[in-house]
C-alpha positions as CSV (number, residue, x, y, z in Angstrom):
1,X,-16.6,18.7,17.3
2,X,-17.2,15.1,16.5
3,X,-14.0,13.2,15.7
4,X,-12.6,9.7,15.2
5,X,-9.5,8.2,16.9
6,X,-7.1,5.7,15.5
7,X,-4.3,4.3,17.7
8,X,-1.4,2.1,16.8
9,X,0.3,0.5,19.8
10,X,3.6,-0.8,18.4
11,X,6.6,-2.5,20.0
12,X,8.6,0.6,20.2
13,X,6.2,3.6,20.0
14,X,2.6,4.4,20.3
15,X,1.0,6.5,17.6
16,X,-2.4,8.2,17.4
17,X,-4.4,10.1,14.8
18,X,-7.6,12.1,15.3
19,X,-9.8,12.7,12.2
20,X,-12.1,15.7,12.6
21,X,-15.5,16.1,10.9
22,X,-16.3,17.3,8.4
23,X,-12.9,18.5,7.0
24,X,-10.9,15.3,7.8
25,X,-8.0,17.2,9.3
26,X,-5.9,15.3,11.8
27,X,-3.6,15.7,14.8
28,X,-0.5,13.6,15.3
29,X,1.0,12.5,18.6
30,X,3.6,9.9,19.4
31,X,5.1,8.6,22.7
32,X,7.4,5.8,23.6
33,X,5.5,2.7,24.7
34,X,8.1,0.4,26.1
35,X,6.5,-2.8,27.4
36,X,3.6,-1.3,29.2
37,X,1.1,-1.0,26.3
38,X,-1.9,-0.3,28.5
39,X,-0.2,2.7,30.1
40,X,1.1,4.0,26.8
41,X,-2.4,3.7,25.3
42,X,-3.9,5.8,28.1
43,X,-1.2,8.5,28.0
44,X,-1.5,8.6,24.2
45,X,-5.2,9.3,24.4
46,X,-4.7,12.0,27.1
47,X,-2.0,13.7,25.0
48,X,-4.1,13.7,21.9
49,X,-7.2,15.1,23.6
50,X,-5.1,17.8,25.2
51,X,-3.5,18.7,21.9
52,X,-6.8,18.7,20.0
53,X,-8.8,20.8,22.5
54,X,-11.6,20.4,25.0
55,X,-14.4,20.9,22.5
56,X,-13.4,17.6,20.8
57,X,-15.8,14.6,21.0
58,X,-14.4,11.2,20.2
59,X,-17.2,9.2,18.6
60,X,-15.4,6.0,17.8
61,X,-12.0,4.6,18.3
62,X,-10.2,1.8,16.4
63,X,-6.9,0.3,17.8
64,X,-4.3,-1.6,15.9
65,X,-0.7,-2.8,16.5
66,X,1.0,-5.3,18.8
67,X,-0.7,-3.9,21.9
68,X,-4.2,-3.2,20.4
69,X,-5.8,-5.7,22.8
70,X,-4.8,-3.6,25.8
71,X,-6.5,-0.4,24.5
72,X,-9.4,-0.4,26.9
73,X,-11.3,2.5,25.3
74,X,-11.2,1.1,21.8
75,X,-14.6,0.3,20.2
76,X,-12.9,-2.0,17.7
77,X,-9.5,-3.6,17.0
78,X,-8.1,-4.3,13.5
79,X,-5.0,-5.9,12.1
80,X,-2.1,-3.5,11.4
81,X,-2.0,-4.7,7.8
82,X,-5.5,-3.4,7.3
83,X,-4.8,-0.2,9.0
84,X,-1.6,0.3,7.0
85,X,-3.3,-0.4,3.7
86,X,-6.1,2.2,4.4
87,X,-3.6,4.8,5.6
88,X,-1.5,4.5,2.4
89,X,-4.6,4.5,0.2
90,X,-5.7,7.8,1.8
91,X,-2.5,9.6,0.8
92,X,-1.7,7.7,-2.4
93,X,-4.8,6.2,-4.1
94,X,-2.6,4.9,-7.0
95,X,-0.4,2.8,-4.6
96,X,-0.6,-0.9,-5.3
97,X,2.5,-2.2,-3.3
98,X,3.4,-1.2,0.2
99,X,6.6,-1.9,2.1
100,X,6.1,-1.3,5.8
101,X,9.5,-1.4,7.7
102,X,8.8,-1.6,11.5
103,X,10.9,-2.1,14.5
104,X,10.2,-5.8,15.0
105,X,9.1,-6.9,11.5
106,X,8.8,-5.9,7.8
107,X,5.6,-6.5,5.9
108,X,5.0,-6.2,2.2
109,X,1.5,-6.1,0.8
110,X,-0.4,-5.6,-2.5
111,X,-3.4,-3.4,-2.1
112,X,-6.5,-2.5,-4.2
113,X,-7.6,0.9,-5.3
114,X,-9.9,0.9,-2.3
115,X,-7.1,0.2,0.2
116,X,-7.9,-3.4,0.7
117,X,-5.1,-6.0,1.2
118,X,-5.0,-8.4,-1.7
119,X,-1.8,-10.3,-0.8
120,X,0.9,-10.0,1.8
121,X,4.0,-11.5,3.4
122,X,5.7,-10.8,6.7
123,X,9.4,-11.2,7.6
124,X,10.5,-14.0,9.8
125,X,10.9,-13.3,13.5
126,X,14.5,-12.1,13.2
127,X,15.9,-8.7,13.8
128,X,18.0,-8.9,10.6
129,X,14.8,-8.5,8.6
130,X,13.5,-5.3,10.2
131,X,14.5,-1.9,11.6
132,X,15.9,-3.5,14.8
133,X,19.0,-4.5,12.8
134,X,19.8,-0.9,12.2
135,X,19.3,0.0,15.9
136,X,21.7,-2.8,16.9
137,X,24.4,-1.5,14.5
138,X,23.8,2.0,15.6
139,X,24.6,1.0,19.2
140,X,27.7,-0.9,18.1
141,X,29.0,2.1,16.1
142,X,27.9,4.7,18.7
143,X,26.1,6.8,16.0
144,X,22.7,8.5,16.6
145,X,20.0,6.7,14.6
146,X,19.0,9.8,12.6
147,X,22.6,10.0,11.3
148,X,22.8,6.4,10.2
149,X,21.1,6.8,6.8
150,X,23.0,9.9,5.5
151,X,26.3,8.5,6.6
152,X,25.8,5.2,4.9
153,X,25.4,7.0,1.5
154,X,29.0,8.3,1.8
155,X,30.4,4.8,1.5
156,X,32.7,3.9,-1.4
157,X,33.3,0.3,-0.4
158,X,30.3,-1.3,1.4
159,X,31.1,-4.2,3.6
160,X,29.5,-7.6,2.6
161,X,27.9,-9.2,5.5
162,X,28.3,-13.0,5.4
163,X,25.4,-13.8,7.8
164,X,21.6,-13.4,7.7
165,X,21.4,-13.4,11.5
166,X,21.3,-10.1,13.5
167,X,23.3,-11.6,16.4
168,X,26.2,-12.7,14.2
169,X,25.8,-9.6,12.1
170,X,26.5,-7.6,15.3
171,X,29.6,-9.6,15.9
172,X,30.7,-9.1,12.3
173,X,30.2,-5.4,12.7
174,X,32.3,-5.3,15.8
175,X,35.1,-7.2,14.0
176,X,35.0,-4.7,11.1
177,X,35.4,-1.8,13.6
178,X,38.4,-3.5,15.2
179,X,39.9,-3.9,11.7
180,X,39.6,-0.2,11.1
181,X,36.9,-0.4,8.4
182,X,35.2,3.1,7.9
183,X,31.9,3.3,9.7
184,X,30.1,4.4,6.5
185,X,31.2,1.2,4.8
186,X,29.9,-0.9,7.6
187,X,26.6,1.0,7.6
188,X,26.3,0.7,3.8
189,X,26.8,-3.1,4.2
190,X,24.1,-3.3,6.8
191,X,21.6,-1.3,4.7
192,X,22.4,-3.5,1.7
193,X,21.9,-6.7,3.6
194,X,18.5,-5.5,5.0
195,X,17.4,-4.1,1.7
196,X,18.2,-7.6,0.1
197,X,15.9,-9.2,2.6
198,X,13.1,-6.7,2.0
199,X,13.5,-7.0,-1.8
200,X,13.0,-10.8,-1.5
201,X,9.8,-10.2,0.4
202,X,8.6,-7.8,-2.3
203,X,9.5,-10.3,-5.0
204,X,7.4,-13.0,-3.2
205,X,4.3,-10.8,-3.2
206,X,5.0,-9.5,-6.8
207,X,5.6,-5.8,-7.2
208,X,3.1,-3.5,-8.9
209,X,3.7,0.2,-9.0
210,X,3.2,2.7,-7.5
211,X,5.2,1.3,-4.5
212,X,5.1,3.1,-1.2
213,X,7.4,2.7,1.8
214,X,6.2,3.5,5.3
215,X,6.9,2.7,8.9
216,X,9.8,4.1,10.9
217,X,12.2,2.5,8.3
218,X,11.0,5.0,5.7
219,X,12.7,7.8,7.7
220,X,16.1,6.2,6.9
221,X,17.2,7.6,3.6
222,X,20.0,5.2,3.3
223,X,17.7,2.2,3.6
224,X,15.3,3.7,1.1
225,X,18.1,4.2,-1.5
226,X,19.4,0.7,-1.0
227,X,15.9,-0.8,-1.5
228,X,15.4,1.3,-4.6
229,X,18.7,0.0,-5.9
230,X,17.8,-3.7,-5.2
231,X,14.3,-3.3,-6.8
232,X,15.4,-1.0,-9.6
233,X,12.4,1.3,-8.9
234,X,11.6,4.6,-7.3
235,X,9.8,4.4,-4.0
236,X,7.2,6.9,-2.8
237,X,7.8,7.9,0.8
238,X,4.7,8.2,2.8
239,X,4.4,11.6,4.7
240,X,4.7,11.0,8.4
241,X,5.5,7.3,7.6
242,X,5.3,6.1,11.2
243,X,1.7,7.2,11.6
244,X,0.3,5.3,8.6
245,X,-1.4,2.4,10.5
246,X,-2.9,4.9,13.1
247,X,-4.3,7.0,10.2
248,X,-5.8,3.9,8.7
249,X,-7.4,3.0,12.0
250,X,-8.9,6.4,12.3
251,X,-10.3,6.1,8.7
252,X,-11.8,2.8,9.6
253,X,-13.3,4.3,12.8
254,X,-15.0,7.0,10.7
255,X,-16.3,4.5,8.1
256,X,-17.7,2.1,10.7
257,X,-19.4,4.8,12.7
258,X,-21.0,6.2,9.6
259,X,-22.3,2.8,8.6
260,X,-23.9,2.1,12.0
């Protein structure tokens, strides 16, 4: 069976999507990448091929993400903004604004009805503006990352963080713990601070509905609710949000192969 492969080699995880022909069905697979992007890319491909079956024939591969340059088997490499826009457009053609919350950055883009990037902005290189800030506080509070979001929604008195820096934010969280502040209030404060930064990015681009949130941050219901509160809108959560850029890369692979 002829198929197309999209891989997203990110800072924390590697994702892959295979699009089959002609039905366009796909297979998802994800592994931790660490710092060895080349090895992660190879293991990702092997895992996908094993999962999809021996009869599969990969006709074209497009790579995206931080480690895209180390994907030796890729026929083409594209920016993750482009991959993300195409992936969102596949699932939600009416989407015009995309919030992509990743481990090392947050990017907000306006896209066309054809899934092309019209305008975008990326957060500054600071953990306080991306999912990494949540990971840091998760370690401080010794709470599993998948419990962070739901617990934050139980807060009655969110802590106000006085710093926009992740390093000082971590110290401030430690101080609040020593003061006996409930963990849910600390978490609510962290989510509020991160949502404020993300909302400022959205306002710089100019929001147009429908607005979709994707990336690993979209799995955090607490963060989603705080962003909705800041923006006063309802966000659409992309299915399998961490795979969006890989899906977009696979779609680009199919389009480019067909056009050749």
